[in-house]
C-alpha positions as CSV (number, residue, x, y, z in Angstrom):
1,M,5.9,-20.1,39.5
2,N,7.8,-18.4,42.3
3,M,11.5,-18.0,41.5
4,H,13.8,-17.1,44.3
5,M,17.2,-15.8,43.4
6,K,20.1,-17.2,45.4
7,P,21.5,-14.4,47.5
8,F,25.2,-13.5,47.0
9,G,27.6,-10.9,48.2
10,H,28.6,-8.3,45.6
11,D,32.2,-8.8,46.7
12,E,32.0,-12.1,44.9
13,L,32.0,-10.2,41.6
14,L,35.5,-8.9,42.3
15,K,37.0,-12.3,43.0
16,L,38.5,-14.3,40.1
17,D,36.6,-17.5,41.2
18,G,33.6,-15.7,42.8
19,D,30.4,-17.7,43.2
20,V,27.8,-15.7,41.3
21,P,24.6,-17.5,40.3
22,F,24.1,-17.8,36.5
23,V,20.8,-15.8,36.6
24,R,22.6,-12.9,38.3
25,S,25.7,-13.2,36.0
26,V,23.8,-12.7,32.7
27,P,23.0,-9.0,33.2
28,Y,26.6,-8.3,34.2
29,G,27.8,-10.1,31.1
30,I,25.5,-8.1,28.9
31,Q,26.6,-4.9,30.5
32,H,30.2,-5.8,30.0
33,A,29.7,-6.6,26.3
34,L,27.8,-3.4,25.7
35,A,30.6,-1.4,27.4
36,M,33.3,-3.0,25.3
37,F,31.2,-2.3,22.1
38,V,30.7,1.4,23.0
39,A,34.3,1.8,23.9
40,N,35.3,0.5,20.5
41,L,32.9,3.0,18.8
42,V,34.3,5.9,20.8
43,L,37.9,4.8,20.0
44,L,37.1,4.8,16.2
45,R,35.4,8.2,16.4
46,D,38.3,9.6,18.4
47,T,40.9,8.2,16.0
48,E,39.0,9.6,12.9
49,A,38.8,13.0,14.6
50,K,42.6,13.0,15.2
51,V,43.3,12.0,11.6
52,A,41.0,14.7,10.3
53,A,42.6,17.3,12.5
54,S,46.1,16.3,11.5
55,E,45.2,16.6,7.7
56,K,44.3,20.3,8.1
């Protein structure tokens, strides 16, 4: 089975209604979800550190 991915310009990613094939969009979606998850963990850790520092 030979699967050819549809070529697309990476500038399509920056457009609101960009034409990005589904197979190509999945990794970008996973990357985005992971980035949001990690950002929330960092925010929690940062907030806990500030609270702990203010209690001293």
